[in-house]
C-alpha positions as CSV (number, residue, x, y, z in Angstrom):
1,M,28.9,-8.9,-51.3
2,K,28.2,-5.9,-53.0
3,G,25.8,-7.2,-55.2
4,S,23.6,-8.6,-52.5
5,R,23.4,-5.1,-50.8
6,V,21.9,-3.1,-53.9
7,P,18.7,-5.6,-54.3
8,A,18.1,-5.1,-50.5
9,L,18.5,-1.2,-50.7
10,L,16.1,-1.1,-53.8
11,V,13.5,-3.2,-52.0
12,G,13.6,-0.7,-49.2
13,L,13.7,2.2,-51.2
14,T,10.6,1.0,-53.1
15,A,8.8,0.2,-49.9
16,A,9.5,3.7,-48.6
17,L,8.3,5.3,-51.8
18,T,5.1,3.4,-51.9
19,L,4.3,4.2,-48.2
20,A,4.9,8.0,-48.9
21,A,2.9,7.9,-52.1
22,C,-0.2,6.2,-50.8
23,G,-2.0,9.5,-50.2
24,V,-2.5,9.5,-46.6
25,P,-2.0,13.1,-45.3
26,P,0.3,13.5,-42.2
27,S,-1.5,14.5,-39.1
28,D,-0.6,15.6,-35.5
29,A,-1.0,13.1,-32.6
30,I,-4.8,12.6,-31.9
31,Q,-5.8,12.5,-28.4
32,V,-8.3,10.0,-27.1
33,G,-8.3,9.9,-23.3
34,A,-6.1,9.5,-20.5
35,P,-2.7,7.8,-21.0
36,A,-2.5,4.1,-20.3
37,S,-1.5,3.6,-16.7
38,G,-1.1,-0.2,-16.4
39,L,-2.7,-2.9,-14.4
40,F,-4.3,-1.8,-11.1
41,S,-2.8,-3.5,-8.1
42,P,-4.9,-2.9,-4.8
43,E,-2.9,-2.3,-1.9
44,P,-2.9,-5.4,0.3
45,S,-4.9,-5.3,3.5
46,V,-3.1,-5.3,6.7
47,A,-4.7,-7.6,9.5
48,T,-6.2,-5.7,12.4
49,V,-6.2,-7.8,15.8
50,I,-9.6,-7.3,17.4
51,P,-10.5,-8.9,20.9
52,V,-13.4,-11.3,20.8
53,Y,-14.5,-12.1,24.3
54,F,-15.0,-15.9,25.6
55,L,-15.4,-17.0,29.2
56,R,-12.3,-18.3,31.1
57,N,-13.3,-20.0,34.3
58,G,-16.7,-18.4,34.0
59,A,-15.2,-14.8,33.7
60,L,-15.2,-12.6,30.5
61,T,-11.8,-12.8,29.0
62,P,-10.3,-11.1,25.7
63,Y,-9.0,-13.4,22.9
64,P,-7.4,-11.8,19.9
65,R,-8.5,-12.4,16.2
66,K,-6.8,-11.2,13.1
67,V,-9.4,-9.8,10.7
68,G,-8.7,-8.2,7.2
69,D,-11.7,-5.9,7.4
70,P,-12.7,-4.6,10.9
71,G,-15.4,-2.6,9.4
72,D,-17.3,-6.0,8.3
73,F,-19.2,-6.1,11.6
74,G,-20.9,-9.5,10.7
75,S,-17.9,-11.2,9.9
76,V,-16.1,-10.3,13.2
77,V,-19.3,-11.0,15.1
78,G,-19.4,-14.4,13.2
79,L,-16.0,-15.1,14.7
80,L,-17.3,-14.7,18.1
81,F,-20.3,-17.1,17.4
82,A,-17.8,-19.5,15.8
83,G,-16.4,-20.1,19.3
84,P,-12.8,-20.8,20.6
85,A,-10.2,-22.0,18.3
86,R,-8.7,-25.5,19.0
87,S,-5.8,-24.1,20.9
88,E,-8.0,-22.1,22.9
89,A,-10.3,-24.9,23.7
90,A,-8.7,-26.0,27.0
91,T,-9.1,-22.6,28.8
92,A,-11.9,-20.7,26.8
93,T,-15.8,-21.7,26.6
94,T,-18.7,-19.8,25.2
95,E,-22.5,-19.5,25.9
96,L,-23.1,-18.5,22.3
97,P,-24.7,-20.9,20.2
98,R,-23.2,-21.8,17.0
99,L,-25.1,-20.1,13.9
100,A,-25.6,-21.6,10.6
101,A,-25.4,-18.1,9.0
102,T,-23.6,-14.9,9.5
103,P,-25.4,-12.4,11.7
104,N,-26.5,-9.3,10.2
105,V,-24.8,-6.6,12.3
106,T,-25.4,-2.7,11.9
107,L,-24.6,0.4,13.5
108,G,-27.4,2.9,14.3
109,S,-27.4,6.5,14.4
110,D,-27.5,6.4,18.1
111,N,-24.2,4.7,18.1
112,A,-25.7,1.4,19.3
113,F,-24.9,-1.7,17.3
114,S,-27.9,-3.9,16.4
115,V,-27.4,-7.7,15.8
116,Q,-30.0,-9.8,13.8
117,L,-29.8,-13.4,14.6
118,P,-30.9,-16.0,12.2
119,E,-34.2,-17.9,12.5
120,D,-34.6,-20.3,15.6
121,V,-31.9,-19.0,17.8
122,P,-33.4,-18.8,21.4
123,P,-32.7,-15.9,23.6
124,L,-29.4,-15.4,24.8
125,S,-28.0,-15.9,28.4
126,H,-26.7,-12.8,30.3
127,R,-23.1,-13.8,30.0
128,A,-23.5,-14.6,26.3
129,M,-25.1,-10.9,25.9
130,L,-21.8,-9.8,27.5
131,Q,-19.7,-11.5,25.3
132,L,-21.3,-9.9,22.4
133,A,-21.6,-6.5,24.0
134,C,-17.8,-6.6,24.9
135,T,-16.8,-7.7,21.5
136,V,-18.5,-5.1,19.5
137,A,-17.5,-2.4,21.9
138,H,-14.0,-2.8,20.6
139,L,-14.8,-2.8,17.0
140,P,-13.3,0.1,15.3
141,Y,-15.6,2.4,13.4
142,D,-16.0,5.9,12.0
143,P,-18.9,7.8,13.2
144,G,-18.3,10.6,10.6
145,P,-16.9,14.1,10.8
146,V,-17.8,16.4,13.9
147,S,-17.5,20.0,13.5
148,T,-15.0,21.8,15.6
149,D,-15.7,25.4,15.3
150,A,-13.2,26.9,17.7
151,N,-13.2,30.3,15.8
152,R,-15.8,33.0,17.2
153,D,-14.7,35.8,15.2
154,G,-16.1,34.5,11.8
155,A,-12.8,33.0,10.4
156,S,-13.2,29.8,8.7
157,A,-13.9,26.6,10.9
158,A,-11.1,24.4,11.9
159,P,-10.8,21.0,10.1
160,S,-13.3,18.2,11.2
161,V,-12.2,15.6,13.4
162,R,-13.4,12.0,14.2
163,A,-15.7,11.7,17.3
164,P,-14.1,9.2,19.9
165,R,-16.3,6.5,21.0
166,S,-16.0,5.3,24.7
167,V,-16.0,1.6,25.0
168,A,-17.9,1.9,28.4
169,H,-20.8,3.4,26.6
170,T,-21.5,1.2,23.8
171,S,-24.7,-0.8,23.8
172,I,-26.1,-3.6,21.7
173,H,-29.5,-4.6,20.7
174,V,-29.9,-8.5,19.7
175,L,-32.9,-9.4,17.8
176,G,-34.1,-13.0,17.4
177,S,-37.4,-14.5,16.3
178,G,-39.8,-13.0,18.7
179,W,-37.4,-11.6,21.1
180,A,-35.0,-8.8,21.7
181,M,-32.5,-7.9,24.2
182,T,-30.1,-5.0,24.9
183,Q,-26.9,-5.0,26.9
184,S,-24.2,-2.2,27.4
185,S,-20.6,-2.9,27.7
186,G,-20.0,-0.9,30.9
187,S,-18.5,-4.0,32.9
188,C,-16.0,-5.3,30.2
189,P,-12.6,-6.1,31.2
190,D,-9.6,-4.4,29.3
191,P,-8.6,-6.1,26.0
192,V,-5.4,-7.7,27.0
193,Q,-4.3,-11.3,25.9
194,P,-5.2,-14.0,28.4
């Protein structure tokens, strides 16, 4: 047993001396950027419930929809144009046409929504316009910071706050091929489940 240890020790000592004598001078650690941080794992999005408005016995009625990104206005409005779900078909109807493509929805500087419909969509009925206006009135959006300078003595201004939006004062401009319509959300019912 003693004989087998000696050759192993000699091989190890020879390897250590060879590496130490190879002429590579010792150095300090070399800094090359940020340390490794692992794989990036995005936070899972939490679904937001948005009311979309269909007609129940002819009256505007909110129906809840879960959306991953309520800031994607086109997708939310696309859900409205997709019509009631099968489970809602017994009580909900719509006057909005089914669309072949997602509408382009933007928010203007005047806090009015604009919906550009695909080609060949005829002008919408009054109730269809109300369905759209009531749905977009409940879309959450961030209008940007509004200064709240309450200090009149030259001290620094208070932190900015988000300006609230009144659901009753939301308007929508709908643009089709050769036609345009505008509707306010002043007569929208509260977004409670049917």
